[in-house]
C-alpha positions in Angstrom: 16.2 14.2 -10.7 13.0 15.9 -11.9 9.6 14.2 -12.0 6.9 14.4 -14.6 3.6 15.4 -13.0 1.2 14.1 -15.6 0.7 11.4 -18.1 -0.5 13.5 -21.0 1.9 11.6 -23.4 0.5 8.2 -22.7 -2.7 6.3 -21.8 -1.4 4.6 -18.7 -2.7 5.6 -15.3 -1.0 5.7 -11.9 -3.4 5.2 -9.0 -2.1 6.1 -5.6 -3.6 5.5 -2.1 -5.0 8.5 -0.1 -5.5 7.8 3.6 -6.4 11.4 4.3 -6.5 14.8 2.6 -2.8 15.5 3.1 -1.8 12.2 1.5 -4.2 12.9 -1.4 -2.5 16.3 -2.1 1.0 14.6 -2.0 -0.2 11.9 -4.4 -1.4 14.4 -6.9 1.6 16.7 -6.5 4.2 13.9 -7.0 2.7 12.4 -10.1 -0.5 10.4 -9.5 -3.2 10.5 -12.2 -5.8 9.2 -9.8 -6.2 8.3 -6.1 -8.5 6.1 -4.1 -10.0 7.2 -0.7 -12.2 5.2 1.7 -15.8 6.0 2.4 -16.3 6.0 6.2 -17.5 2.6 7.7 -17.7 0.8 4.3 -14.0 0.8 3.3 -11.5 -1.9 4.2 -9.3 0.6 6.0 -12.2 1.8 8.2 -10.1 2.2 11.4 -7.3 4.2 9.8 -9.5 6.2 7.3 -8.8 9.9 7.6 -11.8 10.9 5.4 -15.3 11.9 6.4 -18.2 12.8 4.2 -17.4 16.4 4.2 -13.7 15.9 3.4 -14.6 13.5 0.6 -16.5 16.3 -1.1 -13.5 18.5 -0.7 -11.3 15.8 -2.2 -13.5 15.3 -5.2 -13.5 19.0 -5.9 -9.7 19.1 -5.6 -9.4 16.3 -8.1 -11.6 18.0 -10.6 -9.8 21.3 -10.2 -6.4 19.6 -10.9 -7.7 17.5 -13.8 -7.1 14.3 -11.7 -9.4 11.4 -10.7 -10.7 10.2 -7.4 -12.2 6.8 -6.8 -14.2 6.1 -3.6 -13.7 2.8 -2.0 -16.7 0.9 -0.5 -15.3 -2.6 -0.7 -16.3 -4.3 2.5 -18.4 -7.6 2.5 -21.2 -6.3 4.8 -23.6 -8.4 6.8 -27.4 -7.8 6.5 -27.3 -5.1 9.2 -25.1 -2.8 7.1 -26.8 -3.1 3.7 -29.3 -0.3 4.1 -26.7 2.1 5.4 -24.3 1.1 2.7 -26.8 1.8 -0.1 -28.0 5.1 1.5 -24.4 6.4 1.7 -23.6 5.1 -1.8 -26.5 7.3 -3.2 -25.3 10.2 -1.1 -21.8 9.9 -2.4 -23.0 9.5 -5.9 -24.3 13.0 -5.8 -20.7 14.2 -5.4 -19.9 12.6 -8.8 -16.6 10.7 -8.0 -14.9 9.2 -11.0 -15.8 5.6 -9.8 -16.7 3.5 -6.8 -14.5 0.5 -5.9 -16.7 -2.3 -4.7 -16.4 -6.0 -4.0 -19.8 -7.6 -3.2 -21.7 -8.8 -6.2 -25.1 -8.3 -4.7 -24.4 -4.8 -3.6 -23.0 -3.9 -7.0 -26.3 -5.1 -8.5 -28.3 -3.0 -6.0 -26.1 0.0 -6.4 -26.5 0.0 -10.2 -30.2 -0.3 -9.9 -30.2 2.9 -7.8 -27.6 4.8 -9.8 -27.4 3.2 -13.3 -24.8 5.7 -14.5 -22.4 5.1 -11.6 -19.0 3.7 -12.7 -18.1 0.6 -10.7 -14.5 -0.7 -10.4 -14.5 -4.2 -9.0 -12.1 -4.5 -6.1 -9.2 -6.9 -5.8 -11.2 -8.3 -2.9 -13.6 -9.9 -5.4 -10.6 -12.2 -6.3 -10.9 -12.0 -10.1 -8.5 -14.8 -11.2 -9.9 -15.9 -14.5 -11.6 -14.8 -17.7 -14.9 -16.3 -16.8 -15.1 -14.0 -13.7 -14.0 -11.1 -15.8 -16.7 -11.7 -18.3 -19.3 -12.0 -15.5 -18.3 -8.6 -14.0 -18.3 -6.9 -17.5 -21.8 -8.2 -18.2 -22.9 -6.9 -14.7 -21.9 -3.4 -15.8 -18.5 -3.0 -14.2 -16.2 -0.6 -16.1 -12.9 -1.7 -14.6 -11.5 -4.9 -12.9 -8.8 -4.6 -10.2 -7.3 -8.0 -10.7 -6.3 -10.5 -8.1 -2.7 -10.2 -7.0 -2.3 -13.9 -7.5 -2.3 -13.7 -11.3 0.6 -14.2 -13.6 1.4 -12.0 -16.6 0.3 -14.9 -18.9 -3.1 -15.2 -17.1 -3.7 -11.4 -17.3 -3.0 -11.5 -21.0 -5.5 -14.3 -21.5 -8.2 -12.3 -19.6 -7.5 -9.3 -21.8 -7.8 -11.4 -25.0 -11.0 -13.2 -24.0 -12.8 -10.3 -22.4 -12.4 -7.2 -24.4 -14.2 -4.0 -23.6 -13.3 -3.6 -20.0 -10.4 -1.8 -18.3 -7.8 -3.8 -16.3 -6.0 -2.5 -13.2 -3.3 -4.3 -11.4 -1.4 -3.7 -8.1 2.3 -2.9 -8.7 3.5 -1.9 -5.3 2.8 -2.3 -1.6 1.9 -4.8 1.1 0.5 -8.2 0.2 -1.9 -10.2 2.4 -0.9 -13.7 3.3 -4.6 -14.6 2.6 -6.1 -14.8 -0.9 -6.1 -11.2 -2.1 -7.1 -9.9 1.3 -9.8 -12.4 2.3 -8.3 -13.1 5.7 -9.9 -14.3 9.0 -6.9 -14.2 11.3 -7.7 -10.8 12.7 -11.3 -11.9 13.2 -10.2 -15.0 15.0 -7.8 -13.3 17.3 -9.4 -9.9 18.0 -12.9 -10.2 16.6 -12.0 -7.5 14.1 -13.0 -8.6 10.6 -10.5 -7.7 7.8 -13.4 -8.1 5.3 -15.3 -5.4 7.0 -12.5 -2.9 7.4 -11.0 -3.5 10.8 -7.9 -5.7 10.1 -5.3 -5.7 12.8 -2.5 -7.1 10.5 -2.3 -10.2 12.7 -0.3 -11.9 10.0 2.6 -9.6 10.8 2.7 -10.3 14.5 5.7 -12.0 16.1 4.7 -15.6 16.8 6.7 -18.1 18.9 6.7 -21.8 18.5 6.3 -23.8 21.7 6.3 -27.6 22.3 4.1 -29.8 24.4 5.5 -33.4 24.7 3.0 -36.2 24.5 3.5 -39.9 23.8 6.3 -41.3 21.6 5.4 -42.5 18.1 6.8 -45.4 16.3 7.1 -46.2 12.6 7.1 -44.2 9.5 4.4 -42.9 7.2 5.0 -42.9 3.4 2.7 -40.7 1.4 1.7 -41.8 -2.1 4.1 -40.5 -4.7 6.7 -39.4 -2.3 10.3 -40.5 -2.9 11.2 -40.9 0.8 9.3 -41.6 3.9 8.1 -38.7 5.9 8.3 -38.9 9.7 5.2 -37.5 11.2 5.4 -35.1 14.2 5.0 -37.1 17.4 4.2 -34.3 19.8 2.0 -31.2 19.8 3.4 -27.9 18.7 1.9 -24.5 19.4 2.2 -20.9 18.2 1.9 -18.1 20.7 2.0 -14.3 20.2 3.6 -12.2 22.9 0.6 -9.9 23.3 -1.8 -12.9 23.6 0.2 -15.3 25.7 -2.9 -16.9 27.2 -3.8 -18.3 23.7 -2.0 -21.2 22.1 -2.6 -22.1 18.5 -1.7 -25.6 17.4 0.7 -25.7 14.5 0.7 -28.7 12.1 3.3 -29.7 9.6 3.5 -31.9 6.5 6.5 -33.1 4.4 7.0 -29.6 3.0 7.4 -27.9 6.4 5.6 -25.4 8.5 4.1 -22.3 6.9 4.6 -18.8 8.3 2.3 -15.8 7.5 4.4 -12.7 6.8 4.6 -11.9 3.1 7.2 -9.7 1.5 6.0 -6.5 -0.2 5.2 -6.2 -3.9 7.4 -4.2 -6.2 6.7 -4.5 -9.9 8.3 -1.2 -11.1 10.6 -3.2 -13.5 7.6 -5.1 -14.9 5.5 -2.1 -16.1 6.2 -2.8 -19.7 5.3 -6.5 -19.4 2.1 -5.6 -17.5 1.2 -3.1 -20.2 1.8 -5.8 -22.9 -0.5 -8.1 -21.0 -3.3 -5.5 -21.2 -3.1 -3.5 -17.9 -3.7 0.2 -18.3 -3.9 1.3 -14.7 -1.1 0.7 -12.2 -2.2 0.7 -8.6 -0.2 1.2 -5.4 -1.3 -0.1 -1.9 -0.8 1.9 1.2 -3.6 4.1 2.6 -2.0 3.8 6.1 1.5 4.8 5.0 3.1 8.3 5.4 3.2 11.3 3.1 6.8 10.4 2.5 5.9 7.0 1.2 3.1 8.5 -1.0 5.4 11.1 -2.5 8.5 8.9 -3.2 6.5 6.0 -4.6 4.3 8.4 -6.7 7.4 10.1 -8.2 9.3 6.9 -8.9 6.4 5.2 -10.6 5.5 8.3 -12.5 8.9 8.5 -14.0 9.0 4.7 -14.7 5.6 4.8 -16.4 6.5 7.8 -18.6 9.8 6.2 -19.5 8.0 2.9 -20.4 5.4 4.7 -22.5 8.0 6.7 -24.3 10.1 3.6 -25.1 13.0 4.6 -22.9 15.1 2.0 -21.0 14.3 1.3 -17.4 16.1 3.8 -15.1 17.5 1.9 -12.0 17.4 5.1 -10.0 13.6 4.7 -9.9 14.1 1.3 -8.2 16.6 2.8 -5.7 14.0 5.5 -4.9 11.4 2.9 -4.2 13.8 1.1 -1.9 14.4 4.3 0.0 10.9 3.8 1.6 10.4 1.4 4.4 9.5 -2.2 3.3 9.4 -5.8 4.4 11.8 -6.8 1.6 10.6 -6.5 -2.0 9.5 -9.1 -4.5 7.6 -9.2 -7.8 4.7 -11.1 -6.4 3.0 -13.8 -8.7 3.6 -12.0 -12.0 6.7 -14.0 -13.1 6.2 -17.2 -11.0 4.8 -18.3 -7.8 7.0 -16.9 -5.0 6.6 -19.9 -2.7 9.0 -19.6 0.2 10.8 -16.7 -1.5 7.7 -14.6 -0.9 7.9 -14.8 2.9 9.9 -12.6 5.3 11.0 -14.9 8.1 12.9 -12.2 10.0 10.3 -9.7 11.3 6.9 -8.1 10.5 8.1 -4.5 10.5 8.6 -2.2 7.5 12.2 -0.9 7.8 14.1 1.7 5.8 17.2 0.7 3.8 18.8 3.9 2.6 16.9 6.9 4.0 14.8 8.0 6.9 11.9 10.3 6.6 13.0 13.4 8.5 10.1 15.8 8.3 7.4 17.6 6.4 7.4 21.3 5.8 4.4 23.0 7.3 5.2 26.6 6.4 7.9 28.9 5.0 9.0 32.4 6.2 10.3 34.3 3.2 11.7 37.1 5.5 14.1 34.7 7.3 14.3 31.9 4.8 13.3 29.5 7.5 11.2 26.4 6.7 9.1 25.3 9.7 9.0 21.5 9.8 7.1 18.8 11.6 10.0 16.5 12.3 9.5 12.7 12.2 12.9 11.5 13.2 16.0 13.0 14.8 18.0 15.6 12.9 21.2 17.3 14.1 23.5 20.1 13.1 26.1 18.6 10.8 23.7 16.0 9.4 23.3 15.6 5.7 19.8 16.2 4.5 17.9 16.0 1.3 15.1 18.4 0.4 12.5 16.8 -1.8 9.8 18.6 -3.9 7.7 17.5 -6.8 10.2 19.1 -9.2 13.6 19.0 -7.6 16.0 17.5 -5.1 18.7 19.3 -3.1 21.3 17.8 -0.7 23.1 19.9 1.9 24.5 19.9 5.4 22.4 21.2 8.3 24.0 24.3 9.9 21.2 25.8 12.0 18.2 24.4 13.8 15.6 26.4 15.6 13.2 25.0 18.3 9.8 26.5 17.4 8.6 26.3 21.0 11.0 28.8 22.5 12.7 30.2 19.4 16.2 29.1 20.6 18.9 27.6 18.5 19.6 24.0 19.1 22.1 21.3 18.1 19.4 18.7 17.4 15.7 18.1 17.1 13.8 14.8 17.6 10.8 13.2 16.0 7.5 14.8 17.1 9.1 18.2 17.6 8.2 21.3 15.5 11.3 23.2 14.4 12.9 25.2 11.7 16.0 25.4 9.5 17.1 27.5 6.6 15.8 26.4 3.3 17.7 27.4 0.1 14.5 27.9 -1.9 11.0 28.9 -1.3 9.4 25.8 0.2 5.8 24.9 0.4 3.7 22.3 2.1 4.6 19.6 -0.4 8.3 19.8 0.6 9.8 16.9 2.5 13.2 16.2 4.2 15.0 12.9 4.5 18.4 11.8 5.9 20.6 9.0 4.5 21.3 6.0 6.7 23.5 3.0 6.6 22.2 -0.5 6.3 23.6 -1.3 9.8 21.7 1.6 11.3 18.3 0.5 10.0 17.6 -1.7 13.0 18.1 1.2 15.4 16.2 4.0 13.8 14.2 6.4 15.9 11.0 5.1 14.4 10.6 1.4 13.6 7.1 2.1 12.1 6.3 2.1 8.5 7.1 5.3 6.7 
């Protein structure tokens, strides 16, 4: 399979996450038209942000050199103590001429445009734009683009487009979904005093919670709620949720006639709905995942690039693109709210981890020695002589069997290398630092992979 690397033939934009400079390069190499990167302190991925002021300048220059776009994310909801610093850094970043700023706070957007009237503002999904009235408000405030709430249906997006012309619409098509309303969550703040709305989310909704029981007095009788067909028997005792890392804390769990609600959402995948989203008025397709690996960025960029180009050219959907998406780790995929409300089908009741289904990320090529034909790789998972591997580049794929492995540390041949080890193996082409390796796995092996972390 060969990927298209640009969207010169259509007006639809693929926007990929860039958690650091390496991920930004992979996003551009594998097909992204634009990327978004966090400004230190004032982005909602403040703890995992690999960018600093100096590297953001380098990133913007790279984007301009490649004819791509870079959006700077400053989408926290700051308290008073952060406003002055926020606006100072906004002005400093404006001098670098990014393609846009992604912001959430209405007051700060107003202040920012006073200071830099020509700045392009994209309103973050954190602003929870769920209706045409809000879209009209932001357009009149001077915003150039709206990143719509992930709780919208296709029909609702189309109505916003029809009633509020003259503004760009961007929608998330892939990645993790918060259990809270488009990210406005306080669970992390409550448990760890780290506010998700100020960039320090601990993903508390993904933790493993246990239900425990404290018996009190017996209850008698039944309670019938208005409009219900059958009586609902209320809980008689007290039930609590505990989390293994915080056993000293107990959180009371309530229940109504519909049941008890858990917090772990499945991941969004709308690659089959790109045409429907385009018909509804979306011109920019956005992927979540600034904390994901370069493998995730590359594979998702390539799959969505092909799908977008096929859609724009009127070609039928290629199921191989969906299979590629599924080769990255996920919490089980769904189409979000676009077709209908996911209700219980949107929750993963099994675990909070992202697990691979068909492939494991094996490694990332750091350098290539043309004299020996050896590619030196930073391995992420175990690889052994006799293993089947797939080389992945922005332009081609090649599958072969591993016949030789070299331990970089001592230069000796070895039968296997583990994740975290730097080693080499013969590469059948001239590799560069955008080359990746992966190994196929069976569904049964997923639960016992070397790395259970999100790739």
